[in-house]
N, C-alpha and C positions, 0 to 999 in steps of 0.2 A: 520448483515446483514436483509433484511426482509423477509428473509422463510428460511424453512428448505432443501429447493429443489427445481430445476432448472430443468428445460429442456434444452438438452447443446445447446450456444448460444443465451438463454436469458437474458435479463437485470439482473446485482445484483446490488440491492440497498445497498450500504456502509454507515452505519451511522456512528461515532465516537462524540461522549458525553462525555461531561464535567459536570458531576452533581454536582462538589466540589461547598465550596465556593471562591477558588481561580483557576489564568489560570492555564492551566498544556502546555507544550512544547514536542514535538515531536522530536526525533534525528535525522530528516532525512536531506539527501541532498539536493544539489540546485534545482532539477530535476523534479518532480510531485509528485503528492500527493501518487502516489504508494510507495515512497521510506521510507513511515510513516511504511505502514506494509510489512509483508513479510506473503507472503503464503505456508502453511502446507497442506501435504496430508497426509494420511493415507495409511503406505505402511505397511504389513505384523504385524499388531498390533501398529506399532510405528510412533509419525507423525517426515514427514522428509519435510525440506525445500526444496521448488520448487525454479529450479531458471527460474525467470519470471521478465519479463518485457512486459507490456503493451504494445500496440503498439502505436508510434506516426508516422503516416504514409505520406508520400509525398504523393506529386499530380499523380504521376505513382501508387498508392497504394504499394510502397515498405516501408519495415521497414527502417526506421531512429534512429539512438542512437545522441542525441542532449546533451551535457554537454554545459549549460550555463549556468553563475548565473542570467542570466534577464529573465529566464525563468520563469514562475509561482511557487512557492513554495510550498511546502507539508499543512501536518499542521503544520505552526512554530509555532505559539501560536495560544493556544484555550480560549478566555475567559471563566471563568466562569459561569456557565449555558447556554453551548450557547453547541452546532453540531457542525461537519463537515459532508456534505454528499456528494456522488460522486457515480454515475454508471456508470459500467463496463459492456461490452459487451463477459465477458470473450475470447476476444483474448490476446492472448500474440505476444511477437515478440525474439522468439528465433534460429527463420530461416527468407531467404528474404522477404518472404510476411507474413503478419501475419495470426495465426490459430490460432483454437481453443483449450483451453489447453484439457486437457483427461476427462474421465466422472472419476469419482473417488466422495470419502469424501474428504474433506476441511476444512482447518477453517485460519483465521486471525489472527496473531498474532502483537502484538503494542507494542511499547518503547516507553514510555513519562516519561515525568521526573517534578518536580514542579519548577524548576529553568535552565536559560539555558547560558553558555559561549556564549564567542567571535565566531561569523564566521569564521573556519579557509579552508585551502587549503590542498587538498590533491591530489596525483598525477592522483587519481582518480576522484576524486569529491570535492565539496564544503559540509562541514555538521557546526553542531552545536553541541559540547557536550553537554549536561544534567547531571544536577545532581542530585542526589536521583533517578535516574532510575526506575522505576517499568515495570514489563509484563502484558501484558493481553489478552484473546481471545477472538473473536467471539465465536459465537454459532459454530458447527458443520451443516457445508452444504453438501448436495448432487448434484451433477449434472448426470443427466441419459441420 
C-alpha cells in the first residue's frame, strides 16, 4: 500500500509490482481485482483472514454480488517489470449496503505463480489454477 496509516474511509492505493524478468499469474477467479488479494487483520497477535467483499453497488446504493466471466478480471497476467494499481475506499459489502471496514491493523496477501493453467469452472466461480504458487504480503497498515 502507499502508506502505513490511514484514516477510516481514506483511499488506499494498492500496487502489485512484478520486478522479475518473467510474467506472473494471479490465482484469481473472474470477478474483480480483489480476488487476487486476501485481506488479513491482526487479532490477539495472529493474522486472521477477513471475510471481505469490496463493494459493487447498484444504482440505489445496495450491494450486489455479480458472478460473471464477462466482468474485468483481476491480476490475470502481470508482465515482467510492470505493475497493477488499484484504489480502495475501505468499503466492503458484507451487509445490504456498503460499510467501512473496522479500525485495526491489516495487511494484504497475494498468491501468484510463474505459470497458469486453463480457466476452470467451479459452482462458486471461474478460476485459473496457477503453478509454483508463491505467497507474498503487503506492508502492514493501520486504519484509525
